[in-house]
C-alpha positions in Angstrom: -157.8 -164.8 213.0 -161.2 -164.8 214.1 -160.6 -164.8 217.8 -157.1 -162.6 218.2 -156.2 -159.2 217.3 -155.2 -158.1 213.6 -151.8 -156.7 213.9 -151.9 -155.9 210.3 -155.1 -153.1 210.9 -152.8 -151.2 213.3 -149.4 -151.0 211.3 -151.1 -150.3 208.4 -152.8 -147.4 210.3 -150.9 -144.0 209.6 -149.2 -142.9 212.6 -151.0 -139.4 213.7 -150.1 -136.0 212.1 -147.1 -133.6 213.9 -147.9 -130.6 214.9 -145.9 -127.5 213.4 -144.5 -126.1 216.0 -144.7 -121.8 216.1 -140.9 -121.2 214.1 -143.1 -123.3 211.5 -145.6 -121.4 211.0 -143.8 -118.5 210.9 -141.5 -119.2 208.6 -144.7 -120.5 206.5 -146.4 -117.2 206.8 -143.4 -115.7 205.7 -142.7 -118.2 202.7 -146.7 -116.9 202.1 -145.5 -113.4 201.9 -143.3 -114.5 199.4 -145.2 -115.5 197.4 -147.3 -113.0 196.8 -145.4 -110.2 196.8 -143.6 -111.8 193.4 -146.6 -112.5 192.7 -148.3 -109.0 192.5 -145.0 -107.9 191.0 -146.0 -109.8 187.7 -149.3 -108.7 187.8 -148.4 -104.7 188.4 -145.8 -105.2 185.9 -148.1 -107.2 183.0 -151.5 -104.6 183.8 -150.7 -101.8 186.1 -152.0 -101.1 189.3 -155.6 -100.2 187.6 -155.8 -103.3 185.5 -154.4 -105.9 188.4 -156.7 -107.8 190.8 -155.8 -109.8 194.2 -157.8 -113.4 192.7 -155.2 -112.6 189.8 -152.2 -112.4 192.0 -153.7 -115.0 194.5 -154.1 -117.3 191.2 -150.4 -116.1 190.6 -148.7 -117.3 194.0 -151.3 -120.3 194.2 -152.8 -119.7 197.4 -156.6 -118.2 198.4 -157.1 -114.9 197.8 -157.8 -114.5 201.6 -154.9 -114.3 202.1 -153.4 -110.9 200.6 -156.1 -109.8 202.5 -154.8 -111.2 205.7 -151.2 -110.4 205.3 -151.4 -106.8 203.6 -155.3 -105.7 203.5 -155.5 -105.5 200.1 -153.8 -104.3 196.7 -153.0 -101.3 198.2 -151.1 -103.1 200.7 -149.8 -104.2 198.6 -147.6 -101.6 196.7 -147.0 -99.8 199.7 -145.1 -102.7 200.9 -143.4 -102.9 197.1 -142.8 -99.4 196.8 -140.7 -100.1 200.5 -138.1 -102.5 199.3 -137.6 -100.8 196.1 -136.4 -97.5 197.9 -134.8 -100.0 200.3 -132.6 -102.4 197.8 -132.0 -99.5 195.8 -130.3 -97.8 198.8 -127.4 -100.5 198.9 -127.1 -102.0 195.8 -123.6 -101.3 195.1 -120.9 -101.2 198.1 -119.4 -98.3 199.4 -116.1 -97.2 197.5 -117.5 -98.3 194.2 -116.8 -96.8 191.1 -119.0 -94.8 189.0 -119.4 -98.0 186.1 -119.7 -100.5 189.2 -122.6 -98.3 190.8 -124.2 -98.5 187.0 -123.6 -101.6 186.9 -125.2 -102.5 190.3 -128.2 -100.5 188.9 -128.9 -101.7 185.4 -129.0 -105.6 186.7 -131.6 -104.6 189.3 -133.6 -103.2 186.9 -133.2 -105.4 183.3 -132.9 -108.9 186.1 -136.3 -107.6 187.0 -138.2 -105.9 184.4 -141.7 -106.1 186.4 -139.9 -104.3 188.7 -139.2 -101.8 186.0 -142.7 -102.6 184.0 -144.4 -101.5 187.7 -142.4 -98.0 187.7 -143.1 -97.5 183.8 -146.8 -97.7 184.9 -146.8 -95.2 188.0 -144.8 -92.7 186.3 -148.0 -92.4 183.8 -149.9 -91.7 186.5 -151.7 -95.5 186.9 -152.8 -95.8 190.6 -152.4 -94.4 194.2 -149.6 -92.1 193.8 -146.5 -92.2 196.7 -147.6 -90.9 200.4 -145.9 -87.7 201.2 -143.9 -89.6 203.6 -143.1 -91.9 200.4 -142.7 -89.9 197.9 -140.2 -87.8 200.7 -137.9 -90.7 200.8 -137.7 -90.3 196.6 -136.7 -86.7 196.6 -134.3 -87.8 199.4 -132.9 -90.6 197.1 -132.8 -88.8 194.5 -130.6 -86.1 195.9 -127.8 -88.0 197.7 -127.5 -89.6 193.9 -127.1 -86.1 192.9 -124.9 -85.3 195.3 -122.9 -88.4 195.2 -122.1 -87.7 191.6 -121.2 -84.5 192.2 -118.7 -85.9 195.0 -117.1 -87.9 192.1 -116.9 -85.1 189.6 -115.1 -83.3 192.6 -112.6 -86.0 193.0 -111.7 -86.0 188.9 -113.3 -89.5 188.7 -115.6 -87.9 186.2 -115.9 -85.2 183.6 -117.2 -81.8 185.0 -118.1 -80.4 181.5 -122.2 -81.5 182.5 -124.1 -81.1 185.0 -124.6 -83.8 187.8 -128.1 -83.7 186.9 -127.9 -84.6 183.7 -125.8 -87.8 184.4 -128.1 -88.9 187.0 -130.8 -88.7 184.4 -128.8 -90.7 181.3 -128.0 -93.3 183.3 -131.8 -93.5 184.9 -133.0 -93.1 180.8 -130.4 -95.6 179.6 -131.1 -98.4 182.5 -134.8 -98.2 181.6 -134.7 -98.4 177.6 -135.0 -101.7 177.8 -138.2 -102.5 179.0 -140.1 -99.0 178.0 -138.9 -99.1 174.6 -137.7 -102.5 173.7 -138.1 -102.2 169.9 -136.3 -99.2 169.6 -134.0 -100.7 171.5 -133.2 -103.3 169.3 -133.6 -101.3 166.4 -131.6 -99.0 166.3 -128.6 -101.4 168.0 -129.6 -104.1 166.7 -129.0 -106.2 170.4 -131.4 -108.1 172.5 -132.4 -105.3 174.9 -131.8 -106.4 178.6 -128.6 -108.9 177.3 -125.5 -108.4 178.6 -124.1 -106.3 175.8 -126.4 -104.0 176.1 -125.7 -103.4 180.0 -121.8 -103.4 178.7 -122.1 -100.6 175.4 -123.9 -98.4 178.4 -121.7 -98.7 180.6 -118.7 -98.7 177.9 -120.0 -95.4 176.4 -121.3 -93.4 179.2 -118.0 -94.0 181.0 -116.1 -92.5 177.2 -118.6 -89.4 177.8 -117.9 -88.5 181.3 -114.5 -89.3 181.3 -112.7 -86.5 182.4 -110.0 -84.2 179.9 
């Protein structure tokens, strides 16, 4: 149409892109934070705090490296947030009124379903990376004491034997939860099962139930 308006041009022109609402921007930022945290657990678990690099975490998360500094202030901030979350999650693993067996099963699942978290704990136990702040260390000690006190109450209520000390039960439970991640070849060689498998978890529950059953 040499003298008229070409309507096809208007039809093909894309509509202006709608600006994101504050709520949408907030959700997008939270999703980015979560991707970075998941990637940080994988990177720290694989390489330790010292060996991990923010560039590697950003690559795993599929984000710009600068976003790590923006959201967390850097590698230390990431580790602090992961430690805080782990403390919160451990405090609510099993609902009130759970038996020792149910609590143990929840602890095994929380540890072995996410071995990267367990590897991060092992790296820190070996002295890799900065230690906990005094506040975080205090929370950890308080949580451990609460766990021992809960076992002591179970013994007093007749659920568990009093032939062994509650501290021993707490330590054995912890070691058995982390053994498949810390020494998988040993677990597989002794038991002939996949270290993090359901078979291993059931075996631990059965053996501890037999060991700790009141006389």
